[in-house]
C-alpha positions in Angstrom: -0.3 -0.1 0.1 1.7 3.3 -1.0 -0.6 5.9 1.3 0.1 5.6 4.8 -0.4 7.0 8.3 2.9 7.6 10.1 2.2 8.0 13.9 5.4 9.7 15.9 4.3 8.8 20.4 6.8 8.2 23.3 5.5 6.1 26.2 5.7 9.6 28.8 3.6 11.2 26.2 -0.2 11.5 28.0 -2.1 12.4 24.9 0.1 9.6 22.8 -1.3 7.0 25.4 -5.2 7.7 24.5 -4.7 7.9 21.2 -2.9 4.0 21.8 -5.9 2.9 23.5 -8.1 3.5 20.5 -5.7 2.1 17.4 -6.8 -1.1 17.4 -4.9 -3.5 15.7 -8.3 -3.4 13.2 -7.8 0.3 12.9 -4.2 0.2 12.1 -4.5 -2.4 9.7 -7.3 -0.8 7.7 -5.7 2.5 7.6 -2.0 1.5 7.4 -1.0 3.5 10.2 3.0 2.6 11.9 3.7 3.6 15.0 7.4 4.6 14.8 8.6 5.6 18.8 10.5 9.5 18.7 12.9 7.8 21.3 14.3 4.6 19.5 14.2 6.8 15.7 15.2 9.0 16.2 16.9 9.0 12.2 12.9 9.1 11.5 11.8 11.2 13.5 14.5 13.8 12.2 13.7 13.0 8.8 10.5 13.8 8.9 11.0 17.3 11.0 9.2 16.3 14.2 9.1 19.1 17.1 6.4 17.3 19.8 4.3 14.0 20.1 1.8 12.6 19.0 2.3 13.9 15.6 0.6 12.0 12.9 2.0 12.3 8.8 0.0 11.4 6.1 2.6 9.9 3.0 0.6 9.1 -0.3 3.8 8.0 -3.0 6.2 8.6 0.3 5.7 12.5 -0.1 3.4 14.4 2.9 0.2 15.6 2.0 -1.3 16.2 5.5 0.3 17.0 9.1 -1.4 17.6 12.8 0.4 17.8 15.6 -1.2 16.3 18.9 -4.7 14.0 19.7 -7.0 12.5 16.4 -9.6 10.5 17.3 -10.3 7.0 14.8 -13.3 9.8 12.9 -10.6 12.3 12.4 -7.7 9.7 10.8 -10.2 7.6 8.6 -11.6 10.8 7.2 -8.0 11.8 5.6 
């Protein structure tokens, strides 16, 4: 799948924990959500210029088409 949503998070991030609870395996697979822990992947975080968490980055054909810093509901993610 060429479209994906990168979900940058951190274990110490309260809002990230709330989002993670809503992201069931089914939702992750259906929306092609890839979670990236900023503390374990500093290179990826730097590449995508992540300055805060949670951050969602939607990629289409590897080009960024959407970015939001802060939490998102499943409905908001589905509407991307």
